[in-house]
C-alpha positions in Angstrom: -29.5 45.0 51.8 -30.8 41.6 53.3 -28.8 40.3 56.5 -29.2 36.6 55.3 -28.1 37.5 51.8 -24.9 39.5 52.2 -24.1 41.2 49.0 -20.2 40.8 47.6 -20.1 37.4 49.3 -20.1 33.6 47.4 -21.6 31.4 47.9 -20.3 27.6 48.7 -20.0 25.7 45.3 -21.7 22.0 45.0 -19.5 19.4 46.9 -16.6 17.5 44.1 -17.1 20.9 42.0 -14.4 23.2 41.7 -14.7 27.2 41.9 -14.1 28.7 38.7 -13.9 32.6 39.0 -15.3 35.2 36.5 -12.5 36.2 34.3 -14.4 39.2 32.9 -13.4 42.5 33.8 -15.3 43.9 36.4 -14.8 46.8 38.6 -17.1 47.4 41.5 -18.6 51.0 41.6 -18.3 52.8 44.4 -21.2 54.7 43.4 -23.9 51.9 43.3 -26.9 54.0 44.3 -25.9 56.2 41.2 -26.2 53.7 38.5 -29.1 51.8 38.0 -28.6 47.9 37.5 -30.2 46.0 35.0 -32.7 43.2 36.5 -30.9 40.6 35.3 -27.6 41.0 37.0 -29.5 40.9 40.4 -28.2 38.0 42.4 -29.8 36.7 45.4 -27.3 34.0 47.2 -28.7 31.7 49.6 -25.8 31.0 52.1 -26.6 27.9 53.4 -24.0 28.7 56.3 -26.0 31.7 56.8 -29.4 30.5 56.6 -29.1 26.7 58.3 -33.0 26.7 58.3 -33.7 27.1 54.6 -34.7 23.7 53.4 -33.7 24.1 49.7 -30.4 26.1 50.3 -29.4 27.2 46.1 -26.0 26.4 45.3 -26.4 26.4 41.6 -26.4 30.8 41.6 -22.9 31.8 41.9 -21.2 34.1 39.9 -19.0 33.0 37.0 -21.1 29.7 36.2 -20.9 28.7 32.7 -18.2 31.3 32.0 -15.4 28.7 32.1 -12.2 29.8 30.5 -9.7 27.1 28.5 -6.2 26.7 29.5 -3.4 25.0 27.4 0.2 24.8 28.5 3.8 24.6 26.6 7.1 23.5 27.6 9.1 26.5 27.6 12.9 26.0 26.7 15.0 27.9 30.1 18.5 27.6 31.0 17.2 25.0 33.9 16.1 22.6 31.5 17.5 23.0 28.3 21.4 24.6 29.3 22.8 23.5 25.8 20.7 26.3 24.0 22.0 28.9 26.3 25.3 28.1 26.9 26.9 30.4 24.2 24.1 33.3 24.9 27.3 35.4 26.7 29.1 35.2 23.2 26.9 35.9 20.0 30.0 36.6 17.9 31.3 33.0 18.2 29.8 30.2 15.9 28.0 27.3 17.4 30.1 24.4 17.3 28.7 21.3 15.7 28.5 17.8 17.5 31.1 15.6 16.5 29.4 12.2 15.6 32.3 10.0 15.9 33.4 11.1 19.7 32.5 8.3 22.2 30.7 10.8 24.2 28.3 12.2 21.7 26.0 9.8 22.7 25.8 11.2 26.7 26.0 14.5 25.7 23.7 15.1 22.9 21.2 12.5 22.7 18.1 12.3 25.0 17.2 9.4 26.7 13.6 8.4 27.0 12.0 9.3 30.2 11.6 6.4 32.9 7.8 5.6 32.1 7.5 4.2 35.6 8.4 7.4 37.3 6.5 9.8 35.1 3.0 7.7 35.7 4.2 8.4 39.1 4.7 11.8 38.9 3.0 13.1 35.6 4.4 16.8 36.2 7.9 16.0 36.9 10.8 17.5 35.0 13.8 16.2 32.9 15.7 17.2 35.9 14.0 15.2 38.5 13.6 12.2 36.3 17.0 12.0 35.6 18.4 13.3 38.9 19.4 9.5 39.6 21.4 9.1 35.8 23.1 12.8 36.6 25.3 11.0 39.4 26.1 8.7 36.9 27.5 11.2 34.5 29.1 13.6 37.1 31.0 10.9 38.5 32.1 9.5 34.8 33.2 13.1 33.7 34.4 14.2 37.3 36.9 11.4 37.1 37.6 12.5 33.9 38.3 16.1 34.5 41.2 15.3 36.6 39.9 18.2 38.9 40.7 17.3 42.7 37.7 17.9 43.9 35.6 16.4 41.1 37.9 13.2 41.7 37.2 13.1 45.3 33.7 13.4 44.6 33.4 11.1 41.8 35.3 8.4 43.6 33.1 8.8 46.3 30.2 8.2 44.8 31.8 5.3 42.2 32.2 3.1 45.4 28.8 3.6 46.5 27.2 2.7 43.3 29.7 -0.3 42.4 28.6 -1.5 45.7 24.5 -1.1 45.8 24.1 -1.3 42.6 26.6 -3.6 41.1 24.4 -6.0 39.0 23.6 -2.8 36.5 26.5 -0.6 36.2 28.4 -1.9 33.8 31.7 -0.5 31.7 30.2 -0.5 28.4 28.1 2.1 29.4 30.5 4.3 30.2 33.1 4.4 28.1 36.7 4.8 29.3 35.8 4.5 33.1 37.5 1.1 33.4 41.1 2.7 31.9 40.3 6.0 33.5 40.2 4.1 37.3 42.9 1.6 36.3 45.2 5.0 35.5 44.2 6.7 38.5 45.1 3.1 40.5 48.8 2.9 39.4 49.4 6.3 40.8 50.4 4.5 43.9 53.9 4.4 41.9 53.9 8.1 42.7 54.0 7.4 46.4 55.9 4.4 46.6 59.1 5.6 44.0 58.1 9.2 42.8 57.5 7.8 39.1 54.2 8.0 37.2 53.8 5.7 34.8 53.1 7.1 31.3 50.6 5.2 29.0 51.2 4.5 25.2 49.0 3.4 23.1 50.3 3.7 19.4 52.7 0.4 19.2 54.7 2.7 16.9 56.0 4.7 19.9 58.9 3.3 21.5 58.4 2.0 25.1 62.1 1.6 26.0 61.9 4.4 29.0 61.3 2.7 32.2 58.1 4.4 32.9 56.4 3.4 29.7 54.0 0.9 29.6 52.5 -0.7 26.6 48.9 -0.1 27.3 48.0 -1.9 24.1 48.9 -5.5 24.4 50.6 -5.3 27.6 54.3 -4.8 28.7 56.0 -7.6 28.8 59.2 -6.9 30.8 57.3 -4.9 33.3 58.8 -6.7 36.4 62.4 -6.1 34.4 61.3 -1.7 34.7 59.4 -2.0 38.3 62.5 -4.1 39.9 64.9 -1.0 38.4 62.5 1.6 40.0 64.1 2.2 43.3 61.5 2.7 46.4 61.5 5.7 48.0 58.8 4.8 50.8 59.8 6.5 54.5 60.4 4.3 57.2 58.4 5.9 59.5 54.5 6.0 59.6 53.9 9.4 59.4 51.9 10.5 56.3 51.4 13.7 54.7 48.0 14.8 53.9 48.8 15.1 50.0 50.0 11.3 50.4 46.7 9.9 52.3 44.7 11.8 50.1 46.0 10.4 46.8 46.4 6.7 48.7 42.6 7.1 49.6 42.1 7.6 45.8 44.1 4.5 44.7 42.4 2.9 46.9 39.1 4.1 46.3 39.4 3.6 42.2 41.0 -0.3 43.3 37.9 -0.6 44.8 35.8 0.5 42.4 37.4 -1.8 40.0 37.4 -5.0 42.4 32.8 -4.3 43.0 32.8 -4.1 39.0 34.4 -7.3 38.1 32.2 -9.5 40.2 30.1 -8.9 37.3 30.7 -11.3 34.8 30.2 -8.8 32.0 32.4 -6.5 33.1 35.1 -8.7 33.9 35.0 -9.8 30.2 34.5 -6.2 29.4 37.5 -5.1 31.1 39.3 -8.4 29.7 38.6 -7.8 26.2 39.1 -4.1 25.5 41.7 -2.7 28.0 43.5 -6.5 28.3 47.0 -4.3 27.9 46.3 -2.3 30.4 44.4 -5.0 32.8 47.6 -6.9 32.6 50.2 -4.0 33.5 47.5 -2.8 36.3 47.6 -6.0 38.0 51.4 -6.8 37.7 52.0 -3.0 39.3 49.8 -3.7 42.2 50.5 -7.2 42.8 54.1 -6.5 43.1 54.0 -3.0 45.4 56.3 -2.9 48.6 55.9 -4.5 51.6 53.7 -2.2 53.6 50.4 -2.6 55.7 49.1 -0.1 54.0 49.7 -1.2 51.0 47.7 -4.5 51.6 44.3 -3.7 50.9 44.9 -2.4 47.2 47.2 -5.7 46.7 44.0 -8.1 47.9 41.6 -5.7 45.5 43.9 -6.4 42.8 44.2 -10.7 43.3 40.5 -10.5 43.8 40.1 -8.6 40.4 42.5 -11.0 39.3 40.5 -14.0 40.5 37.6 -12.5 38.1 39.0 -11.6 35.0 42.1 -14.3 34.3 39.6 -16.8 33.4 39.1 -14.6 30.4 43.0 -14.1 29.4 45.2 -15.9 28.0 48.4 -16.3 29.7 52.1 -18.4 28.9 55.4 -18.6 30.8 57.0 -15.6 30.2 53.5 -13.2 31.6 54.4 -10.8 34.1 51.1 -11.8 36.0 51.7 -15.5 35.9 55.1 -15.0 37.1 53.9 -12.4 39.5 51.0 -14.4 41.1 53.3 -17.6 41.1 55.7 -15.7 43.5 52.8 -15.0 45.8 52.2 -18.9 46.9 55.6 -18.2 49.0 53.6 -14.9 50.8 53.9 -15.2 54.2 50.2 -14.0 54.5 47.5 -16.1 54.0 45.0 -14.0 52.2 47.7 -13.8 49.5 48.2 -17.8 49.1 44.6 -18.1 48.8 43.5 -15.6 46.2 46.6 -16.3 44.0 45.8 -20.1 44.0 42.5 -18.7 42.6 43.6 -16.6 40.1 46.1 -19.1 38.5 43.8 -21.9 38.2 40.9 -19.7 36.7 43.6 -18.6 33.9 42.0 -19.2 30.5 38.9 -21.3 31.6 36.4 -19.5 29.6 38.3 -19.7 26.4 37.7 -22.5 23.7 41.2 -22.0 23.0 43.3 -25.6 23.4 46.8 -23.2 23.7 45.1 -20.4 25.9 47.1 -21.6 28.9 50.6 -22.4 27.9 52.4 -21.4 31.0 51.7 -25.0 33.2 54.1 -26.5 31.2 57.0 -24.9 32.5 56.1 -24.5 36.0 59.6 -24.8 38.2 60.1 -28.1 40.8 60.1 -25.8 43.5 56.5 -24.2 42.7 55.4 -27.8 42.5 56.9 -29.0 45.7 55.4 -25.7 47.4 51.8 -27.0 45.6 52.3 -30.6 47.2 53.1 -29.1 50.5 49.8 -27.2 50.4 47.6 -30.2 50.1 49.2 -31.4 53.6 47.1 -28.2 55.4 44.5 -30.6 56.2 43.0 -27.7 58.6 43.2 -25.0 56.2 40.1 -25.8 53.3 40.9 -23.1 51.7 44.5 -23.2 50.8 43.8 -26.6 50.5 41.0 -26.3 48.1 42.6 -23.7 46.0 46.0 -26.4 46.1 43.2 -29.0 44.6 42.3 -26.8 41.6 45.7 -26.5 40.6 46.7 -30.0 40.6 43.4 -30.7 38.7 44.5 -28.3 36.2 48.3 -29.6 35.9 46.7 -33.4 36.0 44.4 -32.5 32.6 48.0 -32.9 30.4 50.2 -35.7 30.4 53.3 -34.2 29.5 52.5 -32.3 33.1 52.2 -35.9 34.3 55.3 -36.9 33.1 57.3 -34.3 35.0 55.5 -34.8 38.2 57.0 -38.8 37.7 60.5 -37.0 37.8 59.6 -34.8 41.1 57.5 -37.4 43.1 57.7 -40.5 43.7 53.9 -41.1 42.5 53.0 -44.5 44.0 54.1 -43.7 48.1 54.0 -39.7 48.0 51.4 -38.1 46.0 48.8 -41.2 45.5 48.6 -41.6 48.9 48.1 -38.5 50.2 45.1 -37.9 47.4 43.8 -41.2 48.5 43.5 -39.8 52.0 41.7 -36.3 51.5 39.0 -38.8 49.8 37.3 -39.2 53.4 38.4 -35.0 53.7 35.2 -33.9 56.2 33.5 -37.3 55.7 30.2 -37.0 58.3 29.3 -40.6 59.8 26.2 -41.8 59.0 24.2 -44.8 59.9 21.3 -46.8 57.4 19.3 -49.0 59.3 17.3 -52.1 57.1 14.7 -53.9 59.1 14.7 -57.9 58.5 12.2 -58.3 61.2 10.2 -56.5 63.3 9.4 -56.7 66.6 6.2 -58.6 68.4 5.6 -57.6 72.2 3.1 -59.5 73.9 -0.5 -58.0 73.6 -1.5 -56.2 76.8 -3.3 -57.5 80.2 -6.9 -58.5 79.4 -8.0 -57.7 83.2 -7.5 -55.0 85.4 -5.3 -56.5 88.3 -6.9 -57.6 91.9 -6.0 -55.1 94.7 -4.4 -56.8 97.5 -5.8 -56.7 100.8 -3.0 -54.8 102.0 -3.1 -52.3 99.0 -6.8 -51.8 99.8 -6.1 -50.9 103.4 -3.7 -48.1 102.5 -5.9 -46.9 100.1 -8.9 -46.2 101.8 -7.3 -44.4 104.2 -7.0 -41.8 101.7 -9.6 -39.1 100.4 -10.7 -38.4 96.8 -9.5 -37.4 94.3 -6.1 -38.6 95.7 -7.2 -42.4 96.5 -8.4 -42.4 92.8 -4.9 -41.4 91.5 -3.0 -43.6 93.4 -5.2 -46.8 92.4 -4.8 -45.8 88.7 -0.4 -45.5 89.5 -0.5 -48.9 90.9 -2.7 -50.6 88.4 -2.2 -49.1 85.3 0.7 -47.3 83.7 1.6 -45.1 79.9 1.8 -47.1 76.9 1.0 -45.2 73.5 0.0 -48.3 71.8 -2.2 -49.2 74.3 -6.2 -48.0 75.1 -9.0 -49.4 77.9 -12.9 -48.7 78.0 -13.8 -45.7 79.8 -17.0 -48.2 81.1 -14.8 -50.8 81.8 -12.3 -48.2 84.3 -15.0 -47.0 86.1 -16.5 -50.0 87.1 -13.5 -51.4 88.0 -13.1 -48.4 90.1 -17.0 -48.6 91.5 -16.4 -52.3 92.3 -13.1 -51.9 94.6 -14.5 -48.3 96.1 -18.0 -47.9 96.2 -19.7 -48.4 99.2 -23.5 -48.5 99.3 -24.1 -47.6 102.4 -22.9 -44.4 101.7 -24.8 -41.7 99.3 -23.1 -41.9 95.8 -21.0 -44.3 97.1 -18.5 -42.1 98.6 -16.7 -42.4 94.7 -15.7 -39.6 92.5 -18.5 -39.2 90.2 -18.1 -40.6 86.7 -16.9 -37.3 84.3 -14.6 -36.2 87.3 -13.0 -39.7 87.6 -12.3 -39.6 83.7 -10.8 -36.1 83.9 -8.8 -37.8 87.0 -7.2 -40.4 84.8 -5.9 -37.6 82.3 -4.2 -35.4 84.7 -2.6 -38.9 86.7 -1.4 -39.9 83.4 0.1 -37.1 81.3 -0.4 -39.1 77.7 -3.7 -40.5 78.9 -6.4 -39.0 76.5 -10.3 -39.8 76.5 -11.1 -40.0 72.8 -14.7 -41.3 71.2 -14.4 -43.9 68.1 -17.0 -43.7 65.5 -17.2 -47.3 64.9 -19.5 -49.2 61.9 -23.0 -48.2 61.7 -23.9 -46.3 64.9 -21.8 -47.8 67.4 -19.4 -45.9 69.3 -16.9 -46.5 71.9 -15.3 -44.2 74.6 -11.9 -45.2 75.2 -8.6 -44.0 77.2 -5.9 -43.8 75.0 -2.5 -44.3 76.3 -2.9 -46.5 79.1 -2.7 -50.1 79.9 -3.5 -52.1 82.9 -0.1 -53.9 84.5 0.1 -57.8 85.5 0.2 -57.2 88.9 -0.5 -54.5 91.5 2.3 -52.3 92.3 3.2 -50.6 95.5 3.4 -46.8 96.2 7.1 -47.0 96.4 6.7 -48.2 92.4 7.4 -52.4 93.1 5.3 -55.0 92.1 3.3 -57.2 94.8 5.1 -60.4 95.2 2.2 -63.6 95.1 2.3 -66.4 96.6 1.8 -69.5 94.2 2.4 -72.4 96.9 -0.4 -74.8 95.8 -3.3 -75.6 98.8 -3.1 -79.1 100.1 -6.1 -80.0 100.0 -7.0 -78.6 96.5 -3.9 -78.7 94.3 -6.0 -76.5 91.8 -6.0 -73.5 94.1 -3.3 -71.2 95.1 -2.0 -69.0 98.2 -2.1 -65.9 96.5 -1.1 -64.2 99.2 0.7 -60.4 98.7 3.9 -59.7 99.8 5.9 -56.1 99.3 9.3 -57.6 99.5 11.0 -61.0 98.5 11.9 -61.4 102.2 8.3 -61.3 103.6 7.9 -64.1 100.2 10.3 -66.3 101.4 9.6 -66.2 105.0 5.9 -66.8 104.3 6.7 -69.9 102.3 9.4 -71.4 104.8 7.3 -70.9 108.0 3.7 -71.2 106.5 4.2 -74.0 103.6 7.0 -75.9 104.5 6.4 -75.5 108.3 10.3 -75.0 109.0 11.6 -73.6 112.0 13.3 -70.3 112.3 16.7 -70.2 114.2 18.0 -67.2 116.4 19.9 -65.2 113.1 16.9 -63.6 111.5 16.0 -65.1 108.1 17.5 -68.5 108.3 15.5 -71.7 109.2 16.9 -75.4 110.6 17.5 -77.3 107.8 17.8 -81.0 109.6 16.7 -83.7 107.9 13.1 -84.7 108.9 12.3 -87.7 110.2 10.0 -88.7 107.8 9.5 -87.6 103.8 7.1 -84.7 104.3 8.9 -82.2 102.4 7.8 -81.3 98.3 7.7 -78.5 96.1 4.1 -77.3 95.5 5.1 -73.9 93.5 3.0 -73.3 90.5 2.4 -77.1 89.7 6.0 -77.8 89.7 7.1 -81.2 89.2 10.5 -82.0 90.8 8.9 -84.3 93.3 5.2 -85.5 91.7 7.5 -88.8 90.6 9.9 -89.5 93.2 7.5 -88.2 96.5 8.1 -86.2 99.3 11.4 -86.3 100.4 13.0 -86.2 103.9 16.4 -84.2 102.9 15.1 -80.6 104.3 17.7 -78.7 102.8 17.9 -79.9 99.5 13.7 -79.3 98.8 14.5 -75.9 100.7 16.9 -75.0 97.7 15.1 -75.9 95.5 11.9 -74.0 96.6 14.2 -71.1 96.8 14.8 -71.3 92.8 11.1 -70.3 92.9 11.7 -67.4 94.5 12.5 -63.8 93.7 16.1 -62.8 94.6 16.7 -60.2 97.8 16.1 -56.8 97.0 19.3 -53.8 97.8 18.1 -51.4 100.1 18.8 -49.0 97.5 17.1 -50.7 94.5 15.4 -48.2 91.6 12.0 -49.5 90.6 11.4 -51.1 87.6 9.9 -50.1 84.5 6.9 -52.1 83.5 7.5 -53.1 79.8 5.5 -56.0 78.0 6.9 -59.2 76.9 9.1 -59.1 73.7 7.7 -62.2 71.5 9.6 -61.8 68.6 13.1 -59.7 68.4 14.0 -56.8 65.8 16.3 -57.9 63.8 18.2 -54.8 61.7 21.1 -54.9 59.9 23.0 -51.6 59.9 25.3 -49.9 57.3 27.9 -47.3 58.5 29.1 -44.7 56.2 31.2 -41.8 55.9 30.2 -39.4 53.4 31.6 -36.4 52.1 29.8 -33.0 51.5 27.3 -32.5 48.5 25.5 -29.5 47.5 21.8 -29.3 46.8 21.5 -31.2 44.3 22.9 -33.8 45.4 25.9 -33.3 43.5 29.4 -34.0 45.5 31.6 -31.0 46.5 34.7 -30.0 48.2 38.2 -31.2 48.7 37.4 -35.0 48.5 35.6 -34.4 45.2 38.6 -32.5 44.0 40.9 -35.2 44.9 39.0 -38.0 43.4 38.9 -36.1 40.2 42.9 -35.4 40.9 43.4 -39.0 41.0 40.9 -39.7 37.5 42.8 -37.3 35.8 46.3 -39.0 36.6 45.0 -42.5 36.1 43.8 -41.5 32.6 47.0 -39.5 31.7 49.6 -42.0 33.2 52.1 -43.4 30.2 50.9 -46.5 28.4 54.5 -48.4 28.7 55.7 -50.0 31.4 58.0 -48.8 34.7 61.3 -50.3 34.4 62.0 -49.3 37.9 58.8 -51.3 39.3 59.4 -54.4 37.8 57.9 -54.0 34.5 54.4 -53.3 35.5 52.4 -51.2 33.8 52.3 -47.3 35.0 48.7 -48.1 36.3 49.7 -50.8 38.2 52.8 -49.6 39.9 50.7 -46.5 40.3 47.7 -47.7 41.8 47.9 -51.4 42.5 48.8 -51.3 46.4 46.3 -48.3 46.9 43.4 -50.2 45.1 41.7 -52.1 48.1 41.7 -48.8 50.0 40.0 -47.2 47.1 37.4 -49.7 46.9 37.0 -49.5 50.7 36.3 -45.4 50.7 34.0 -46.4 47.6 31.7 -48.3 49.6 32.0 -46.1 52.8 31.8 -43.1 50.9 28.1 -42.9 48.8 29.0 -39.1 47.8 31.9 -40.3 45.2 30.6 -43.5 44.2 29.9 -42.1 40.2 34.0 -40.7 40.4 35.4 -43.7 42.4 33.8 -46.1 39.9 35.6 -44.3 37.2 38.9 -44.3 38.8 38.7 -48.2 39.5 37.6 -49.4 35.9 40.5 -46.7 34.4 42.6 -48.7 36.7 41.6 -52.2 36.0 41.4 -51.2 32.2 44.7 -51.9 30.3 45.4 -49.8 27.0 47.5 -52.0 24.8 48.9 -49.9 21.3 
């Protein structure tokens, strides 16, 4: 036996080539030396791992090559994947029961549903049980709820709450027959806790429903409120709860919550209101009229949420127990009950095309209408206010209802003023400006201001780069609309501070100076402007020269403009930091006045000869009359040219360019009420406008005797027309609705 090719070991297969063993029955002989082997069966294994120095390892010579065995699999029915086939194996003597094709559960129990394509693609080897694990929980919850077994009911309700909350958009009643009825039947078991009486459901209209606990579940129990009043409440007065009480209460809450979650989907609300309308009415009436206990509020709130969604598909009338129960809740001390009751009342029959689907509005009591008007006075409670206006919109659609309102309210002095006041509810003040004339400002100075000797002396005492920064602040100011060329700025800096006796002039290099400009002024930027052709301009954007140089404290230097006696075209041009220094200079050096002992005061006695005149900036006051001897008069006139004294705590002025043309703007002030993302009006103000429009359209066409024979439109709206027009002008959101209202008021109908 070779040491490099051990006998009995298999060589490694090729890369990406699976190992297929030899399936022929081979028995290893324990006496190989006694049984001669054919030459063809001798194999020479060359294992690369054993002989790494071999340049050509032979991987093709391995046992079992070209001896593949085809294999096929087929699905076998087992109790695990086909439990229906093995259900009756324990009793061979019984005959298999044939499925009832008329059974509503036949599709769920006997028909095979096609496997989920996406899941089968993701995992082709998944079994039917794996693929339908999610469907199994739906079916088990459905069947478990109907089984009545306490543990199964608990399991079903728990999972139905989760399913209806997370998959409410896919969980539909039409796929689970009798689920809605079973949930409602479980929910009305709350009567067992409150009264000890269980409601019995009667679907056969031929059977009597005289007993107090029997419900006409097919069409609804018309005398249900009387039956509820006849059954005494047996709730304990204390707050202690037994396990059975708490367990049943939890089941009721979960069943109600599942129904509430499911009817939020419009298809489910339509389904349950059409195919279980009788039981649905009784279910809502029973839960709405529960005793006033804190632990029952959640059930009542869920029932009102359900009513809000399903009443839009339901007919009603004045004797409907559900309508009466919702009206009674308008006087509830619980705000949530009032809001939900208003929403449910206003939604009645809104999705039905039948004109007489809602006949309950015609017989609302006077007390209820007054209560609904009082709800419109709650400005700070938008939910109740909005719900009340929804009701009034529905109510004012009928002319008969408006005639009933005229007997209860004084429309011109009570109802209409309140609706007009609500037209600006939640309005936000806005302002719109139209520019009639643009502002024009003076152009920036074309020259950089001269540096006075006093300022130059202070600057020369500083070292760079502080000196250049100080000079920039004294001669320039930030202005986003202005600019200056870099070469002009650099030349001005050099001409003022360069010293030819010092190497480099004692100033900053050009690049450092331009960089220092951006450091000194935050908004200044060095830019390159490509002009026409090959011309290129290098500018500093965001600064402009000042008219005059400024002091270190931020005040402008004051220049003397007194003309020279010898040359009238040449002025003094001395610079001073304060108005006091300039005044003393003019009075002492130019007018030759003698100062008094009191600082700042001068001798103003009349001169012996007319020697005083005004030479300030080409003044023409004394040009025709000549000099005057009245010292006080001339000094007073000269003082009018000089700047006023500066307070000690004065703030530095802000340098702005002179305005050559004022900006003229026309402003409009509005009070716009809310609109949605499409620009359509919404909210309380919009609903109030619709109520007023309905009122104007449906008022009687005759005259009002109690209002001096005026027509009803004028009697009700004439005194409020100016206010409505004013609101039309201010509230742009309601202009369409208020235009219709004003046109309806102005139009007189004669018949």
